[in-house]
C-alpha positions in Angstrom: 47.5 150.8 120.2 44.6 148.5 120.7 42.7 147.6 117.5 45.6 148.5 115.2 47.2 146.0 112.9 50.9 145.2 112.7 52.7 146.0 109.5 56.3 144.9 108.6 58.1 147.9 107.1 60.8 146.5 104.8 63.0 149.3 103.2 65.8 148.1 101.0 68.7 149.7 99.1 68.9 149.4 95.3 71.3 146.4 95.7 68.8 144.5 97.9 70.5 145.2 101.3 68.3 146.1 104.2 68.1 149.9 104.8 65.6 149.5 107.7 63.2 146.8 108.8 60.7 147.1 111.7 57.2 146.5 112.8 54.7 149.4 112.9 51.0 149.7 113.7 48.5 150.6 111.0 46.7 153.7 112.5 44.3 154.4 109.6 44.0 156.0 106.2 42.9 159.4 104.8 43.1 161.2 101.5 46.9 161.4 101.8 47.5 157.7 102.2 48.0 155.1 105.0 49.4 156.1 108.4 51.6 153.8 110.4 52.7 154.5 114.0 56.0 153.4 115.5 56.6 153.8 119.3 59.9 154.9 120.7 62.2 151.9 121.5 61.0 149.8 118.5 63.9 147.7 117.3 65.0 148.4 113.7 67.3 146.0 111.8 69.5 146.9 108.9 72.4 145.4 106.9 74.8 147.8 108.6 73.5 147.0 112.1 70.5 147.7 114.2 69.2 150.3 116.6 66.1 151.2 118.7 63.9 153.9 117.4 64.6 157.1 119.4 61.3 158.9 119.0 57.6 158.1 118.6 56.8 158.7 115.0 54.2 158.2 112.3 54.8 157.2 108.7 52.7 158.4 105.8 52.6 156.0 102.9 51.1 157.9 100.0 49.5 156.2 97.0 51.6 156.1 93.8 54.3 158.6 95.0 58.1 158.3 95.1 58.4 159.0 98.8 57.5 158.0 102.4 57.1 160.7 105.0 58.0 160.3 108.7 56.8 162.8 111.3 58.6 162.5 114.7 57.7 163.7 118.2 60.2 166.3 119.6 63.1 166.3 119.8 63.3 164.3 116.6 63.0 165.9 113.2 59.5 167.2 112.6 59.5 165.8 109.1 61.8 163.3 107.5 60.9 162.2 103.9 62.7 159.3 102.3 62.7 159.5 98.5 62.1 155.9 97.4 60.5 153.8 94.7 56.7 153.8 94.9 55.9 151.9 98.1 54.2 148.6 97.6 51.9 146.5 99.8 51.6 142.8 99.9 48.2 141.3 99.1 47.2 141.2 102.7 48.4 144.7 103.5 50.7 143.5 106.2 54.1 144.1 104.5 55.2 147.5 103.1 58.2 147.4 100.7 60.2 150.2 99.0 63.6 150.9 97.7 65.4 153.7 99.4 67.0 156.0 96.8 69.2 157.9 99.3 67.7 161.4 98.9 65.9 162.7 102.0 64.1 166.0 102.7 64.2 166.9 106.4 62.7 169.6 108.5 63.5 170.1 112.2 60.9 171.5 114.6 60.9 175.2 114.0 63.3 174.9 110.9 63.0 174.9 107.2 63.1 171.9 104.8 66.4 170.9 103.3 67.7 168.1 101.1 70.3 165.7 102.5 72.4 162.8 101.2 72.7 164.2 97.7 76.3 162.9 97.6 75.1 159.4 98.5 72.5 159.6 95.7 75.1 160.7 93.2 77.5 157.9 94.3 74.8 155.2 94.3 73.4 156.4 91.0 76.7 155.2 89.5 77.6 152.3 91.7 74.1 150.7 91.7 73.4 151.8 88.1 70.1 153.6 88.7 68.0 153.6 85.6 67.3 157.0 84.0 63.6 156.8 85.0 64.7 156.1 88.6 67.0 159.1 88.7 64.3 161.3 87.2 61.6 160.0 89.6 63.9 160.6 92.6 64.9 164.1 91.6 61.3 165.1 90.8 60.1 163.8 94.2 62.9 165.5 96.1 62.1 168.9 94.4 58.4 168.5 95.1 59.0 167.6 98.8 61.3 170.6 99.2 58.3 172.9 98.1 55.6 170.9 99.9 57.6 170.7 103.2 57.7 174.5 103.8 56.7 175.6 107.3 53.3 177.1 108.2 51.0 178.3 105.5 53.6 178.1 102.7 53.6 174.3 102.6 51.2 171.6 101.3 49.2 169.2 103.4 49.9 166.8 105.0 53.2 168.5 105.8 51.8 171.6 107.5 49.3 170.3 110.0 47.4 167.0 109.1 50.2 164.8 110.4 49.7 166.3 113.9 46.5 164.3 114.4 48.2 161.0 113.5 51.3 161.8 115.6 49.0 162.7 118.5 47.7 159.1 118.4 51.2 158.0 119.2 52.0 160.6 121.8 48.6 160.8 123.6 47.8 164.2 122.2 45.3 163.0 119.6 43.1 166.1 119.9 45.8 168.3 118.5 45.2 169.1 114.8 
């Protein structure tokens, strides 16, 4: 990834604990937002322990939305969207921060989108004391992602094909769109 710039991705839980923290490469931007690439094997730290990323993937950080989308190379999930507070960049654009709100929308390669971790959201809504506006923002984002993440022609870009170009930069198949 010559020419790309490193970005520290710092995702926290509502209580401030680390949900996931790793370094990614800024690949570029388009009308959908900023695209970050993370190669397989990248170490990820979290309050509950660390791991190595199992798949090449790209992260889409949209502007002003309550989510971050991850698109993985097979056999990982094709799409994994984290519902979170609106992602924020530091002044230099080298640190990305967001609060993970538990809800996720996932689509396997060849599968349909489904919501996961709804029980964790309901539990943390009470234990962390999510504000009403946070609950509403998270639920609205989850519902939108479920619709936008449909397969093939029934979904919305960048969830249907745009991500393939950016993922191709990570997997060596950049011509695939």
